[in-house]
N, C-alpha and C positions, 0 to 999 in steps of 0.2 A: 841340446835344443829340444823344443817341444814339437811333436808331430801328431797328426791324427792317423792312427793305424787301424785298418779293417782286417779282421780275421774271419775264417769260416772253416767248416769241416769239408774235406774232400770226400764226397759220398755220391757216387753215380746214381742218378735217378733210375728207378725201376724200369727196365726195358731198354736202357741206354748203355752201350758199351763204349768207353772212351777209346779214342784212337791211340796208337802207340806214342805219337808225339805229344798228345795231351797227357798221357800217363807219365812219360819221362820228364816233361817240363812242368807238370802241374799247371799248364796253361789251357784253360777251357776254351773251346771254340765258342760255346754258348754257356756263360756262367750259370744260367738257370738250370742247366742239366747236371751240374757237377758240384756246385758250392752250396752248402747247407748250413743253417744255424749261424748267421753272421753276428759278429760282435764288434764293438768299436770302443776306442779309448784314446785319450791323449797320453802319450808316453814320451820318455826321454830317449833320444838317439844322439849319437855323435854328430857334430857338424861335418858336412861333406868337405872333402879335400878336392882341390881343382886339378883336373887333368889338362894336358897340353891344349886340347881342342875345346875346352869348356870355359864357362864363366860361372862364378858363384853369384847368385841373386839373393838378396835379402827380400823376401816376399812381403809385399804390402797388403794386397787383397787377393782373395781367391774366391771364385763363385761356386755355388753348389749347382752342378749340372743335373739334368734329369737322370743321367747315367749314374751319378753318385747316389741319388735317391733310390734308384733301382737296386743298387748294391745294399743299401740300408734296409730296404723293404724285403719281406719274405712272403712267399705264397702260402697256401694252406698246408703244404707239405714241408715247409721250412726252408725252401730253396730261395736264393736271391732272385729277384725279378729280372735283373739285368740279363739280356739275351745276347750280348756281345762277348768278345774275348775278355777273360779275366784270370788273373793269377794272384792268389792270396797266400799269406798276408801281404798287404800293400799299403803304402801311404796314399790316401786318396787325394783328389784335387788336380784339375788340369786347366782351369780358366783363371789365369793368374797375371799379376803385374808385380813389378818390384824394381829394385835399384841394384845395379852391379856393384859388388864390393871387392871382387877379385877377378882377374883375367888370366887365362892360361897363356903359356908362352907362344903357342902357335896361332893364337886368335888375332884377327885383324878386324877393324871396323867397329870395335867396341872399346869402351874405356870405363874406368871406375866412375861411378856417379851417373851413368846413363840410366834412363828409365826404359824398361824393356817389358815386353810380353813375349809369348812364344807359342809355337805350334804344339799340339798334343799328339799329333801323328808322328811318331818317331820312325821315319822311313830310312831304309838301309842305303839306298843309292847304288846298290850292286845288282839286284835282281832284274829280270827282264822288264817287269812293269815299271820299275823306277828308271831304268835306262831308256825306257820308251816314253818317259815323261809322266807316267801315271803314279805319282807318289802316294796318293791315297789308297791305291790298290797294292801297295808293297807286299810282297810275299813273306817278308820277315818282319812285318810291322810290330812295333811295341806301342801300346797306348798309355800315355802318361797318366798315372793315377789309377790305372785299371790293370795293366799287366806289368808295369814297372813303377817305381815310387814317384809320387806326385808332389803337389805344391801346397797341401795343407801342412806346411812345415815352415819353421822360421827362416831356414835357408835351403836352397836347392842348388845342385850342380847340374848344369844342362849344356849340351853341345851348342856352340854358338851358331851352328848352321840352322838351328830351329828357332832362333830368336830374332826379334825385330825391335828397333828402338822407337820410342814414343816421344822423343825430345821435341819434335815439331809441334806437338799438341799443347806445349806450354805457351804457344803464341795465342791460344784461345781460352785456355783453362788454367785454374790454379793447379799447383803441383798435386795436391790431394785428389782433385777431380781427375787429373790425368791418370793417376794410379787406379781410381775407380773405373774410369772408362776403359783403361787398358785391359781390365779383367773381362770386358765384354767383347773384345776383338775376336776371340776364339769362336763363340757361338755365332757372332755376326758373319764370320768367315764361312761357317758351315752353310748358312743361308745363301751367302754370295756364291759359293761353289755350286749349290743346287740350282739356283736361278740362272746364273750367267755362264758357268763353265759346263757342268753336266747337262743343264737344260738349254744351253746355247742362247739364252736371253729371249727377249720378246720385243715386239715393235711398240714404241710409245703410242698410247691410245688404247692399249689392250685392256680387257676386263680381267680382273684377277681376284681369286678367292684363296684365302689362307685358312687352313683347318688346324686349330690348336694355337692358343695365344700364350704359350710358354715362351721362354727366351729366344729359341730359334724361330718360332713363328713370329714373334714381335720383331726380330731382326729382319725377317722376310718382309714384314709390313714397311719398315723403314726403307729397305732397298727397292721394293716394288714402287713405292711412292716416289722415291728419288729418280727412278728410271722412267717415270712417265705413265704409270698405270692410270687409265681414265677413270675407272671406278674400282675401288679396292674394298673387298668384303672379307670380314673375319668371322669364323664360326668356332664356337667353343661350347662348353657346358657349364662354365663358371663365370658368373656375372662380373666378379671383380677383375678377372683377366680381360674380359671384353671391354671394361671401362678403360683399362690401360691401353688396349689396342686403339680405342677411339682417340685417346690423348696423343698417341704416337702416329696418327694419320689415317686410320681406317675411316672410310666414308660410311660404311654400314657394318653393324655388328649384330649377330644373331646367336641366341642360346638355343642349341639344337634340341634341347629337351622341352623348350617352351614354344618354339616357333610352329605355327600352323602351316602345313603345306609349303615347306621350305623350298621345294623344287620350283613350284609356281612363282613364289615370291622372288627367287633369285633370277629366274628366267624373265620375269617382268622388269627387274632392275636392269638387266642386260638387253632389254628390248627384244627378247626372244632369241638372241644370238648365243648365249651361254658364255662360259669363261674361256678366254684364250690361254690362260695359264693358271693352274691350281697347284698349291703347295701343301702337301700333307706333312705337318709337323706335330701331329697329335699321337702318332703311333697306335692308331685305332682303325686299322685297315678294314676290319669287318663292318664297321659303321660308316667309314668315310669313302672308301673306294667305290661302292655302288652309287653313292650320291655324286661323286666326282665324275664317274662315267656318264651319268645322265645329264650332268650340267656342262659337259665339255663342248666347246664350239667345234666347228669343222677345223680339223688340223690342230685341235687344242692339245696343250701339254699338261700332263699330270706328273708332278715331280714329288717323289716319295722320299722324305727325309726322316720320318719317324722310325724308330727301331723298336720292334716288338716281335715276339713269337706269335704271329697272327696270320691267318689265312683269309682270303676273300675271293668270292666268285666274280668273274667278269664275263660279259657277253661279247665274245670275240668278234661276232659279226658287226657289232657297233664300232669296234676298233677299226675294222677293215673299211666299213662304209664311211666313217668320219675321218679316216686317216689320222687317228689319234696317236699321240706319243705317250708312252709310259716310261718314266726315267727314274732310276734309283740313283742316289748320291750319298757318298760318305766323305767326311773329312773337309779339310780346308787348306791343304798344303799345295804349294806350287801355283803356277798360272798367275802370279802376281796378286793372289787373293789378299794376303795380309797387308802388303804395302798399299794396295788400292783401297782397301777398307780404311786404313789409317788416313790416307789422303782425303777420302770422302768426309771423314770426321773433321780433319784439319781445315778443309775447304768449306765447312758449314753446310754440307749437303745432307747430313744426318743429325740435324739440330736437336731432335727429340730423343737422342740415344740415352741420355741420362734418366729419362722417365722410366726406362726399363728397370732401374734399380729401385726396389720397393722396401727392402729391409737390409740393415747392416748389423752384424753381430760381432762382438769381440771374440777372439779365438777361444777364450775361456768358456764361452757359452755356445760352442759350435754344435753340441748335441741338441741344444734347443733350436738352433737353426735347421738342423736336419729334420727334427720333428715337425717344424713349421713347413718344410718343403713338401712333406707328404700330403698336406692339405691342398696344394696346388692352387693357391689363391694369389701368390706373389708373381711378379714378373721375374726379376733376378734377385736372389738372396746372395749378398756378399758377406764374407767373413774377413774382418780386419786382423791380419796376422801380426804385423809389427807397427 
């Protein structure tokens, strides 16, 4: 079968000493510190064989995530930009949908022909965080397509405990559209986790600001709108993405590089109150966090979803005086996130979800898709695998 495989050189950055576990497992805590000179290619691999607790999925679509783009891109020293865990070589891809073609003997609840998607957080279920319900903080986590093989492949074998069926969506969409939308559940789940689980939700009628109109930011727009945000503002630096955000439900959009006195403008929009909830999905903390702090309402929440090796100063006295919340969030596993996201789509609460898809490439042109992803003008780029 055909797969997209990423390779790179293990070369510790000057001044960084890998931990023993990093060296022994070639699994970087931060890929940006260890993996250099990435290369990519479609290669032939044997089709996977099913284990007792697995299903074999014929992959239909797989989305290019910002994490994938960050593995593809290099900094001036040749290191991948991705700052999360990475083990290479690896088959990339973790935002997928497909059809079950084989079911392991110990698997229940799935059958051949089911349309499925799956979590990319491969939690162990044994460590203390997992046993305490914190699957996204698993101490033995593997990340599909980043530390273990992913879904830019014609077939994948995946444990059934990470999978969710999408059959109910055929009540509203064509089969091909179900496959396309299915590849969006993972990034939508990350936004859901940040807003409603890690962030503990918000009261309908709240003022909300989203920074970054990439797929996770656009997912946040859909969810904030559905949950009753009174005014929903999106900030980015790319006009094309802001246009998509407007289509998907944003009430106001602003290009940060063009807006004059953005703080005053946004405070005027919120009648001087500020934002009750702000979602950082840009990974640009040094630019966004100071602005977020100044725009936070009393007891306002700042939810940080963007991943980047970035530092930002904060005025702690403002946090104390305003009783602000600063919340980090990773992942999408547990807490009913996947089934609830699927129900929202099936129930017509996220009707603009398909607007997130702005480009679709055949698998044979996947490197063209990756090159386009570096321009950051699209919402979600999908690759049609089969």
